[in-house]
C-alpha positions in Angstrom: 2.5 -1.6 96.8 -0.2 -0.8 94.3 0.1 1.4 91.2 -1.8 4.3 92.9 0.6 4.2 95.8 3.6 4.3 93.4 2.1 7.2 91.5 1.4 9.1 94.7 4.9 8.6 95.9 6.3 9.7 92.5 4.1 12.8 92.5 5.1 13.7 96.1 8.8 13.3 95.1 8.3 15.5 92.0 6.5 18.1 94.1 9.3 18.2 96.7 12.0 18.3 94.0 10.3 21.2 92.2 9.8 23.1 95.5 13.6 22.8 96.2 14.8 23.5 92.7 12.1 26.0 91.4 14.4 29.0 91.9 17.2 27.4 89.9 15.2 26.1 86.9 14.9 29.4 85.0 18.7 29.9 85.2 19.4 26.3 84.0 16.9 26.7 81.2 18.6 30.0 80.0 22.0 28.3 80.2 20.7 25.4 78.1 19.3 27.9 75.5 22.6 29.8 75.1 25.0 27.0 75.6 25.9 26.8 71.9 26.8 30.5 71.9 28.8 30.2 75.1 30.7 27.2 73.8 31.5 28.9 70.5 32.6 32.1 72.3 34.9 30.2 74.7 36.3 28.1 71.8 37.0 31.4 69.9 38.9 32.6 72.9 41.1 29.5 73.1 41.5 29.1 69.3 42.0 32.8 68.5 44.9 32.2 66.1 43.2 29.4 64.1 40.0 31.4 63.8 41.8 34.5 62.6 44.0 32.6 60.2 40.9 30.8 58.7 39.1 34.1 58.1 42.3 35.7 56.7 42.9 32.8 54.3 39.2 32.5 53.3 38.6 36.2 52.7 42.1 37.3 51.9 41.4 40.3 54.0 44.5 40.6 56.2 45.4 40.2 59.8 43.6 43.3 61.1 40.2 42.7 59.5 40.3 39.0 60.4 41.2 39.8 64.0 38.3 42.4 64.1 35.9 39.8 62.8 36.9 37.2 65.4 36.8 39.8 68.1 33.3 40.9 67.0 32.1 37.3 67.1 33.7 36.7 70.5 32.4 39.8 72.2 29.0 39.5 70.5 28.4 35.9 71.7 29.8 36.3 75.2 28.1 39.6 75.8 24.8 38.2 74.6 25.2 35.2 76.8 25.9 37.3 79.9 22.9 39.6 79.2 20.6 36.6 78.7 21.8 34.9 81.9 21.6 38.1 84.0 18.1 38.9 82.5 19.2 42.4 81.4 18.2 43.6 78.0 17.2 40.1 77.0 15.5 41.2 73.8 18.5 43.1 72.6 20.8 40.3 73.5 18.7 37.9 71.5 18.7 40.2 68.5 22.5 40.4 68.9 22.9 36.7 69.0 20.6 36.4 65.9 22.9 38.9 64.2 25.9 36.8 65.0 24.2 33.8 63.5 23.5 35.8 60.3 27.1 37.1 60.2 28.6 33.7 60.7 26.4 32.2 58.0 27.7 34.7 55.5 31.3 34.7 56.8 31.8 31.0 56.9 30.0 30.5 53.5 27.5 28.1 55.2 24.6 29.5 53.1 26.3 28.5 49.8 27.9 25.3 51.0 25.9 22.7 49.1 27.3 19.8 51.1 26.3 21.4 54.4 22.8 22.2 53.1 22.3 18.7 51.8 23.3 17.3 55.1 20.8 19.5 56.8 18.1 18.6 54.3 18.7 14.9 54.5 18.5 15.1 58.3 15.3 17.1 58.2 13.6 14.8 55.8 14.7 11.7 57.8 13.0 13.1 60.8 9.7 13.5 59.0 
């Protein structure tokens, strides 16, 4: 079997595979893009108490404010994921998910955590 025959067979297989899966690929791509938000939202659901207690101890804001913050994160992430996957109001869902990122950056003090930033910086420079 020559190289041209092998390439032709591979192209035929790829064409057939894409014909069968073409309708599912956009949904899989969207799922991959929002998987981090989906995982974080589900984790918040199952670790509700730990998340609330962490925010309460970090901010010293009390049970109600900490619970409200965790609920906002949970609903914001899961609602954004559902809207992106269903292709409804995608632009607003993306803005909402971006807002959740900004909110978490401030709330979890990621922006001012020098150790976190240095880890990111070291990883980024290593890739260059």
